[in-house]
C-alpha positions as CSV (number, residue, x, y, z in Angstrom):
1,M,126.2,126.7,79.6
2,T,125.7,125.4,83.1
3,L,125.5,121.8,84.3
4,A,121.8,122.2,85.3
5,S,120.8,123.1,81.7
6,V,122.7,120.1,80.3
7,T,121.1,117.8,82.9
8,T,117.6,119.2,82.2
9,S,117.9,118.7,78.4
10,T,119.3,115.2,78.9
11,D,116.4,114.3,81.2
12,L,113.9,115.6,78.6
13,T,115.4,113.6,75.8
14,V,115.5,110.4,77.9
15,F,111.9,111.0,78.9
16,G,110.9,111.8,75.3
17,I,112.5,108.7,74.0
18,F,110.8,106.5,76.6
19,F,107.4,108.3,76.1
20,Y,107.4,108.1,72.3
21,T,108.6,104.5,72.3
22,A,105.8,103.6,74.7
23,L,103.3,105.6,72.6
24,F,104.3,103.9,69.4
25,V,104.3,100.4,70.9
26,S,100.9,101.0,72.4
27,M,99.5,102.2,69.1
28,G,101.0,99.3,67.3
29,L,99.6,96.8,69.7
30,A,96.1,98.4,69.6
31,L,96.1,98.5,65.8
32,F,97.2,94.9,65.6
33,C,94.4,93.8,68.0
34,V,91.8,95.8,66.2
35,A,92.9,94.3,62.8
36,T,92.8,90.7,64.1
37,V,89.8,90.7,66.5
38,H,87.3,90.4,63.6
39,K,89.1,87.2,62.4
40,Q,88.3,85.3,65.5
41,P,85.6,82.7,64.8
42,H,84.8,81.8,68.4
43,F,84.0,85.4,69.5
44,T,80.4,86.7,69.2
45,E,79.9,90.1,67.7
46,M,79.4,91.6,71.1
47,Q,82.7,90.1,72.4
48,K,84.5,91.5,69.3
49,L,83.1,94.9,70.0
50,K,84.1,94.7,73.7
51,W,87.7,93.6,72.8
52,V,88.0,96.4,70.2
53,L,86.8,99.0,72.8
54,F,89.0,97.5,75.5
55,T,92.2,97.6,73.4
56,V,91.6,101.1,72.1
57,F,90.6,102.8,75.4
58,V,93.0,100.9,77.7
59,P,96.2,101.4,75.8
60,I,98.8,99.0,77.2
61,V,96.7,96.6,79.3
62,G,94.0,96.0,76.7
63,P,96.2,94.7,73.9
64,I,98.3,92.6,76.3
65,A,95.1,91.0,77.7
66,Y,93.8,90.3,74.2
67,L,97.1,88.7,73.2
68,L,97.1,86.6,76.4
69,R,93.5,85.5,75.6
70,L,94.6,84.5,72.1
71,R,97.5,82.5,73.5
72,S,95.2,80.6,75.9
73,D,92.7,79.9,73.2
74,K,95.5,78.5,71.0
75,K,96.6,76.2,73.8
76,E,93.0,75.0,74.3
77,G,92.6,74.4,70.6
78,L,89.9,76.9,70.0
79,H,91.8,78.9,67.4
């Protein structure tokens, strides 16, 4: 066993851990947003559809933007 093979396997596991963690967090955020977007009374049906599509097809940015929108709506008293 050489040092290069040990380093390569370590790099792959670190990458794998990071990749799968990001994947599961992204999926969890998207599922949360899809499950909660229909409960928003101040969104029209078209806005709800846009938010669902945005959170599903733009994995990390979409759910974060949706959560920030909810946060700003709560501060304004819309929610």
